[in-house]
ROSE-4610 file (N, C-alpha, C; in Angstrom, 1 decimal, always signed):
// ROSE-4610
residu = [M/M/M/A/A/A/D/D/D/Q/Q/Q/P/P/P/H/H/H/K/K/K/R/R/R/P/P/P/S/S/S/W/W/W/D/D/D/D/D/D/Y/Y/Y/F/F/F/M/M/M/G/G/G/I/I/I/T/T/T/L/L/L/Q/Q/Q/V/V/V/A/A/A/T/T/T/R/R/R/S/S/S/T/T/T/C/C/C/D/D/D/R/R/R/A/A/A/R/R/R/V/V/V/G/G/G/A/A/A/I/I/I/I/I/I/V/V/V/K/K/K/D/D/D/R/R/R/R/R/R/I/I/I/L/L/L/T/T/T/T/T/T/G/G/G/Y/Y/Y/N/N/N/G/G/G/S/S/S/P/P/P/A/A/A/G/G/G/L/L/L/P/P/P/H/H/H/C/C/C/D/D/D/E/E/E/I/I/I/G/G/G/H/H/H/L/L/L/M/M/M/V/V/V/E/E/E/G/G/G/H/H/H/C/C/C/V/V/V/R/R/R/T/T/T/L/L/L/H/H/H/A/A/A/E/E/E/Q/Q/Q/N/N/N/A/A/A/I/I/I/I/I/I/Q/Q/Q/A/A/A/A/A/A/Q/Q/Q/H/H/H/G/G/G/V/V/V/S/S/S/V/V/V/A/A/A/G/G/G/G/G/G/S/S/S/I/I/I/Y/Y/Y/V/V/V/T/T/T/H/H/H/Q/Q/Q/P/P/P/C/C/C/L/L/L/T/T/T/C/C/C/A/A/A/K/K/K/M/M/M/I/I/I/I/I/I/N/N/N/A/A/A/G/G/G/L/L/L/K/K/K/R/R/R/V/V/V/V/V/V/Y/Y/Y/A/A/A/G/G/G/M/M/M/Y/Y/Y/P/P/P/D/D/D/A/A/A/N/N/N/S/S/S/V/V/V/A/A/A/F/F/F/L/L/L/A/A/A/Q/Q/Q/A/A/A/G/G/G/V/V/V/A/A/A/L/L/L/Q/Q/Q/R/R/R/F/F/F/E/E/E/V/V/V/G/G/G/S/S/S]
num = [1/1/1/2/2/2/3/3/3/4/4/4/5/5/5/6/6/6/7/7/7/8/8/8/9/9/9/10/10/10/11/11/11/12/12/12/13/13/13/14/14/14/15/15/15/16/16/16/17/17/17/18/18/18/19/19/19/20/20/20/21/21/21/22/22/22/23/23/23/24/24/24/25/25/25/26/26/26/27/27/27/28/28/28/29/29/29/30/30/30/31/31/31/32/32/32/33/33/33/34/34/34/35/35/35/36/36/36/37/37/37/38/38/38/39/39/39/40/40/40/41/41/41/42/42/42/43/43/43/44/44/44/45/45/45/46/46/46/47/47/47/48/48/48/49/49/49/50/50/50/51/51/51/52/52/52/53/53/53/54/54/54/55/55/55/56/56/56/57/57/57/58/58/58/59/59/59/60/60/60/61/61/61/62/62/62/63/63/63/64/64/64/65/65/65/66/66/66/67/67/67/68/68/68/69/69/69/70/70/70/71/71/71/72/72/72/73/73/73/74/74/74/75/75/75/76/76/76/77/77/77/78/78/78/79/79/79/80/80/80/81/81/81/82/82/82/83/83/83/84/84/84/85/85/85/86/86/86/87/87/87/88/88/88/89/89/89/90/90/90/91/91/91/92/92/92/93/93/93/94/94/94/95/95/95/96/96/96/97/97/97/98/98/98/99/99/99/100/100/100/101/101/101/102/102/102/103/103/103/104/104/104/105/105/105/106/106/106/107/107/107/108/108/108/109/109/109/110/110/110/111/111/111/112/112/112/113/113/113/114/114/114/115/115/115/116/116/116/117/117/117/118/118/118/119/119/119/120/120/120/121/121/121/122/122/122/123/123/123/124/124/124/125/125/125/126/126/126/127/127/127/128/128/128/129/129/129/130/130/130/131/131/131/132/132/132/133/133/133/134/134/134/135/135/135/136/136/136/137/137/137/138/138/138/139/139/139/140/140/140/141/141/141/142/142/142/143/143/143/144/144/144/145/145/145/146/146/146/147/147/147]
x = [+2.7/+3.6/+3.5/+4.8/+4.9/+4.7/+4.2/+4.1/+5.4/+5.6/+6.8/+6.7/+7.7/+7.6/+7.3/+6.5/+6.5/+7.5/+8.2/+9.2/+8.6/+9.2/+8.9/+9.6/+8.8/+9.7/+10.7/+11.9/+12.8/+12.1/+12.8/+12.0/+12.0/+12.8/+13.1/+11.9/+11.9/+10.8/+9.2/+9.3/+7.8/+7.5/+8.5/+8.3/+8.3/+8.9/+9.0/+7.7/+7.1/+6.0/+4.7/+4.7/+3.8/+4.0/+5.1/+5.6/+4.9/+5.0/+4.5/+3.0/+2.3/+0.9/+0.5/+1.3/+1.3/+1.1/+2.0/+2.1/+0.9/+0.0/-0.9/-2.3/-1.9/-2.6/-2.6/-1.2/-0.9/-1.7/-1.6/-2.9/-1.9/-0.4/+0.1/+0.4/-0.1/+0.4/+1.7/+2.7/+3.7/+4.5/+4.4/+5.3/+4.4/+4.1/+3.2/+4.5/+4.3/+5.4/+4.9/+5.4/+5.2/+6.4/+5.9/+7.2/+6.6/+7.2/+7.0/+8.1/+7.7/+9.1/+8.7/+9.9/+10.1/+10.9/+10.8/+11.7/+11.4/+12.4/+12.6/+11.3/+11.5/+10.5/+9.2/+8.8/+7.3/+7.0/+6.0/+5.6/+5.3/+6.0/+5.3/+5.0/+5.0/+4.1/+4.2/+3.2/+3.0/+2.8/+3.5/+3.0/+2.8/+2.4/+2.5/+2.4/+2.8/+2.7/+1.4/+1.0/-0.5/-0.1/-1.0/-1.8/-1.6/-1.4/-1.5/-3.3/-3.3/-5.0/-6.0/-7.0/-7.9/-7.6/-6.5/-6.3/-6.5/-6.8/-7.2/-5.9/-6.1/-5.0/-4.9/-3.5/-3.1/-4.2/-4.7/-5.4/-7.1/-7.1/-8.6/-8.3/-7.0/-7.0/-5.8/-5.1/-3.8/-2.5/-1.4/-0.2/+0.1/+1.0/+1.7/+3.0/+3.2/+4.7/+5.4/+6.8/+7.7/+9.2/+9.8/+11.2/+11.1/+10.2/+9.8/+9.7/+9.5/+8.6/+7.2/+6.4/+5.0/+5.3/+4.7/+5.2/+3.7/+2.9/+1.5/+1.3/+2.4/+2.0/+3.4/+3.3/+4.2/+4.8/+6.1/+6.8/+6.2/+6.2/+5.8/+6.9/+7.8/+8.9/+8.5/+8.1/+7.7/+6.5/+5.3/+4.4/+4.3/+5.5/+5.4/+6.0/+7.0/+7.6/+6.6/+5.8/+4.9/+3.8/+3.6/+2.5/+3.1/+4.3/+5.0/+5.1/+5.2/+5.3/+4.0/+2.7/+1.5/+0.8/+1.6/+1.2/+2.2/+2.9/+4.1/+4.9/+5.3/+6.0/+7.6/+8.4/+9.7/+10.1/+10.7/+11.3/+12.7/+13.4/+15.0/+15.5/+16.4/+17.0/+16.4/+15.2/+14.6/+15.1/+14.2/+14.4/+13.3/+13.7/+12.5/+12.5/+11.4/+11.4/+10.6/+11.2/+10.5/+10.8/+9.6/+9.5/+10.6/+10.9/+12.0/+13.1/+14.3/+15.1/+14.9/+14.9/+14.9/+15.4/+14.8/+15.3/+16.3/+16.8/+17.8/+16.8/+15.9/+14.8/+14.4/+14.1/+13.6/+14.7/+16.1/+17.4/+17.6/+17.4/+17.7/+16.8/+15.4/+14.2/+14.8/+15.0/+15.3/+16.6/+17.3/+18.7/+18.6/+17.6/+17.1/+16.1/+15.2/+14.5/+15.2/+16.3/+17.3/+17.2/+16.8/+16.2/+17.8/+18.2/+19.5/+19.7/+18.6/+18.8/+17.6/+17.9/+17.0/+16.8/+16.0/+16.0/+15.1/+15.6/+14.4/+14.7/+13.5/+13.6/+13.6/+13.1/+13.3/+14.3/+15.0/+16.2/+15.5/+16.0/+15.8/+17.1/+17.4/+18.8/+19.1/+19.6/+20.1/+21.2/+22.5/+23.5/+23.7/+23.5/+23.3/+22.9/+21.6/+20.9/+21.7/+22.3/+23.1/+24.4/+24.9/+26.4/+25.8/+24.7/+24.4/+24.0/+23.1/+23.0/+24.3/+25.3/+26.3/+27.2/+27.2/+28.0/+27.5/+26.0/+25.4/+25.3/+26.2/+26.0/+24.8/+23.8/+22.7/+22.8/+22.7/+22.8/+21.7/+22.3/+21.4/+21.5/+20.2/+20.4/+19.4/+20.0/+18.8/+18.2/+17.0/+16.4/+16.5/+16.8/+17.0/+16.0/+15.0/+14.1/+14.8/+14.2/+14.8/+16.0/+16.2/+17.4/+17.7]
y = [+37.3/+36.2/+36.4/+36.4/+36.5/+35.2/+35.2/+34.0/+33.4/+32.2/+31.4/+31.3/+31.5/+31.0/+29.6/+29.1/+27.4/+27.0/+26.2/+25.2/+23.8/+24.0/+22.9/+21.5/+20.5/+19.3/+19.1/+18.3/+18.1/+17.0/+16.5/+15.7/+14.1/+13.9/+12.5/+12.8/+13.7/+13.6/+13.4/+13.9/+14.3/+12.8/+12.2/+10.9/+9.7/+10.0/+8.9/+8.9/+10.1/+10.4/+9.4/+9.7/+9.4/+7.6/+7.2/+5.6/+5.1/+5.9/+5.5/+5.4/+6.4/+6.3/+5.1/+4.8/+3.7/+2.5/+2.4/+1.0/+0.7/+1.6/+1.6/+0.7/+0.5/-0.5/-1.9/-2.3/-3.8/-4.4/-5.9/-6.7/-7.8/-7.7/-8.6/-7.9/-8.0/-7.4/-7.9/-8.7/-8.9/-8.0/-7.3/-5.9/-5.1/-4.2/-3.2/-2.6/-2.8/-2.3/-1.6/-0.4/+0.3/+0.5/+1.0/+1.2/+2.2/+3.2/+4.0/+4.1/+4.2/+4.4/+5.6/+6.6/+8.1/+8.0/+8.9/+9.2/+10.9/+11.4/+12.8/+13.6/+13.5/+13.9/+13.6/+12.6/+12.3/+10.8/+10.6/+9.3/+8.2/+7.1/+6.6/+5.3/+4.4/+3.6/+3.5/+2.7/+2.4/+1.0/+0.3/-0.9/-1.1/-2.2/-2.6/-3.9/-4.7/-6.0/-6.8/-7.7/-8.1/-9.3/-10.2/-11.5/-11.1/-12.0/-12.1/-11.6/-10.9/-10.4/-11.5/-11.2/-12.3/-13.3/-13.5/-14.5/-13.9/-14.8/-14.0/-13.6/-12.8/-11.7/-12.5/-12.3/-12.5/-12.0/-10.8/-9.9/-10.8/-11.6/-12.7/-14.0/-14.5/-16.3/-16.6/-15.4/-16.0/-15.8/-16.4/-16.2/-17.5/-17.6/-18.9/-18.9/-19.4/-19.4/-20.4/-20.1/-21.0/-20.7/-20.9/-20.9/-19.5/-19.2/-17.9/-16.5/-17.0/-16.0/-16.2/-15.1/-15.4/-15.1/-16.1/-16.2/-16.0/-15.9/-15.3/-14.3/-13.3/-11.9/-12.0/-11.0/-10.2/-9.1/-8.9/-7.5/-6.5/-5.2/-3.9/-3.2/-3.9/-3.5/-4.4/-5.5/-6.4/-6.0/-5.2/-5.0/-3.7/-2.8/-1.6/-1.9/-2.8/-3.1/-3.7/-4.5/-5.5/-4.5/-3.2/-2.3/-1.4/-1.3/-0.6/-1.4/-2.5/-3.7/-3.9/-4.1/-3.9/-2.9/-1.8/-0.4/+0.1/-0.8/-0.1/+1.2/+1.1/+2.1/+1.9/+2.4/+2.3/+3.0/+2.0/+2.8/+2.9/+2.3/+2.5/+3.7/+4.0/+5.5/+6.0/+5.3/+5.8/+5.5/+5.8/+5.8/+4.9/+4.0/+3.6/+3.6/+4.3/+4.6/+3.3/+3.0/+1.7/+2.0/+1.7/+1.6/+0.7/-0.4/-1.3/-1.5/-1.7/-2.2/-3.5/-3.5/-4.6/-5.8/-6.9/-8.4/-8.5/-9.6/-10.2/-10.4/-10.9/-11.1/-9.6/-8.9/-7.6/-6.9/-7.1/-6.2/-6.7/-7.8/-8.4/-7.9/-7.7/-7.3/-5.5/-5.0/-3.7/-3.3/-4.5/-4.2/-4.3/-5.5/-5.9/-4.9/-4.0/-3.0/-1.8/-1.9/-0.5/+0.6/+0.3/+1.6/+1.7/+3.0/+3.7/+3.8/+4.2/+4.8/+3.9/+3.5/+3.1/+3.6/+4.4/+5.1/+4.4/+3.8/+3.1/+3.7/+3.4/+3.7/+2.8/+1.8/+0.8/-0.3/-0.8/-1.9/-3.4/-4.0/-5.4/-6.1/-6.8/-7.4/-8.3/-7.7/-8.7/-8.3/-8.6/-8.3/-8.7/-9.7/-10.2/-8.9/-8.4/-7.6/-6.2/-5.9/-4.9/-4.9/-6.1/-6.2/-6.5/-6.9/-7.1/-5.5/-5.0/-3.5/-2.9/-2.7/-2.4/-2.7/-3.8/-4.6/-3.8/-4.0/-3.4/-1.8/-1.0/+0.3/+0.8/+0.2/+0.8/+1.6/+3.0/+3.5/+3.0/+2.8/+2.3/+3.5/+4.2/+5.1/+5.0/+5.1/+4.7/+6.6/+6.5/+7.9/+8.5/+9.6/+10.4/+11.4/+11.9/+12.9/+14.1/+14.8/+16.3/+16.2/+15.1/+15.0/+15.7]
z = [+27.9/+27.2/+25.7/+25.1/+23.6/+23.0/+21.9/+21.0/+20.8/+20.7/+20.1/+18.7/+18.0/+16.8/+16.6/+15.5/+15.4/+15.0/+15.5/+15.1/+14.3/+13.1/+12.5/+12.7/+12.3/+12.7/+11.4/+11.9/+10.8/+9.8/+8.7/+8.2/+8.7/+9.3/+10.0/+11.1/+11.8/+12.8/+12.5/+11.3/+10.4/+9.8/+9.2/+8.9/+10.0/+10.9/+11.9/+12.7/+12.8/+13.5/+12.8/+11.7/+10.7/+10.7/+10.7/+10.7/+12.1/+13.0/+14.3/+14.2/+13.7/+13.4/+12.7/+11.6/+10.7/+11.6/+12.4/+13.7/+14.4/+14.2/+15.3/+14.4/+12.9/+12.3/+12.5/+13.1/+13.1/+13.9/+13.5/+13.8/+14.7/+15.2/+16.0/+17.4/+18.3/+19.6/+20.1/+19.7/+20.2/+19.6/+18.6/+18.2/+17.2/+17.6/+16.6/+16.2/+14.6/+13.7/+12.6/+12.1/+11.1/+10.2/+8.8/+8.1/+7.0/+6.7/+5.1/+4.4/+3.1/+2.1/+1.6/+1.6/+1.2/+0.2/-0.7/-2.1/-2.2/-2.6/-2.6/-1.5/-0.3/+0.5/+0.4/-0.4/-0.6/-0.2/+0.6/+0.8/-0.3/-0.6/-1.6/-1.0/-0.2/+0.3/+1.9/+2.6/+3.9/+4.3/+5.2/+5.7/+7.2/+7.6/+9.1/+9.2/+10.3/+10.5/+10.6/+9.7/+9.9/+8.8/+9.0/+8.0/+6.4/+6.0/+4.4/+4.3/+3.1/+2.9/+3.0/+3.6/+3.7/+4.7/+5.4/+6.5/+8.0/+8.8/+10.3/+10.5/+11.4/+12.3/+13.5/+14.2/+15.6/+16.5/+16.1/+17.3/+17.3/+16.1/+15.9/+16.7/+16.2/+16.6/+17.4/+17.4/+18.4/+17.4/+18.1/+17.3/+16.7/+15.8/+15.4/+15.2/+16.6/+17.0/+16.4/+15.9/+15.6/+15.8/+16.8/+17.4/+18.1/+18.8/+19.5/+18.5/+17.5/+16.5/+16.0/+15.9/+15.4/+13.8/+13.2/+11.6/+10.9/+11.8/+11.1/+10.1/+10.7/+10.0/+8.9/+8.1/+7.4/+7.9/+7.8/+8.6/+7.9/+8.6/+8.0/+6.8/+6.7/+5.7/+4.2/+4.6/+3.5/+3.1/+3.7/+3.5/+2.5/+3.0/+2.2/+0.8/+0.7/-0.3/-1.3/-0.8/-1.6/-2.0/-1.4/-1.7/-2.9/-3.0/-4.0/-5.2/-5.3/-6.2/-6.9/-6.0/-6.3/-7.3/-7.0/-7.8/-8.9/-9.0/-10.0/-9.7/-8.3/-7.6/-7.5/-8.2/-7.8/-6.6/-5.7/-4.5/-4.5/-5.6/-5.6/-5.5/-4.4/-4.2/-2.9/-2.5/-1.4/-0.1/+1.1/+2.4/+3.0/+3.9/+4.6/+6.1/+6.5/+8.0/+8.7/+9.8/+10.5/+12.4/+12.6/+14.3/+15.0/+14.2/+14.6/+13.6/+14.3/+13.3/+12.7/+11.3/+10.5/+10.8/+10.6/+10.8/+9.3/+9.5/+8.4/+7.0/+7.2/+6.1/+5.4/+6.1/+5.8/+5.5/+6.0/+5.4/+3.9/+3.5/+2.1/+1.3/+1.5/+0.8/+0.6/+1.9/+1.6/+0.5/+0.7/-0.3/-1.8/-1.9/-3.3/-3.9/-2.8/-3.6/-4.0/-3.4/-3.9/-2.8/-2.0/-0.6/-0.4/+0.0/+0.2/+1.6/+2.7/+3.8/+4.5/+6.0/+6.9/+8.3/+8.5/+9.8/+10.7/+11.8/+12.7/+14.1/+14.8/+16.0/+17.3/+17.3/+18.6/+17.9/+19.1/+18.7/+18.4/+17.4/+17.4/+17.2/+18.2/+18.1/+17.0/+15.8/+14.8/+14.0/+14.2/+14.2/+12.5/+12.1/+10.7/+9.9/+10.2/+9.6/+9.2/+10.3/+10.4/+9.5/+9.5/+8.6/+7.0/+6.9/+5.4/+5.0/+5.7/+5.0/+5.1/+5.8/+5.7/+4.4/+4.3/+3.2/+2.0/+1.8/+0.7/+0.4/+1.6/+1.3/+1.6/+2.2/+2.9/+4.1/+4.2/+5.4/+6.5/+7.5/+9.0/+10.1/+10.3/+11.4/+12.2/+13.6/+14.7/+14.9/+15.0/+15.1/+16.3/+16.4/+17.4/+17.5/+18.5/+18.6/+18.3/+17.4/+17.0/+16.0/+15.5/+14.6/+13.3]
């Protein structure tokens, strides 16, 4: 049997694979979400959903539910953007890869952070976030394996 040449993954496949690995650090079992911010094919920051630093996590003490949503945690996108701010890293013009479509609050943060592209894998039913991102000129792309 002849050796097959190695097929390199596309950049989207590569970055989404890393995003899925980042999600394994999540501390809220309702949805283990990961995000990475990339600019010029370089990873700038990562984030996953979890409680604020130093506070107990859902996995430790349970969920804090308000109107059907767990509000104990920050979202993965928020943590990735905050990490950039803490370290003085500009994400303007970059892309964010997320395991789930962003919610409206995260969409607004993505817009104000100057990110230009969102690549997501899993659906999250939020038509407002889709509309806001479109109005702001942020490309929203559903991840397709082998894209």
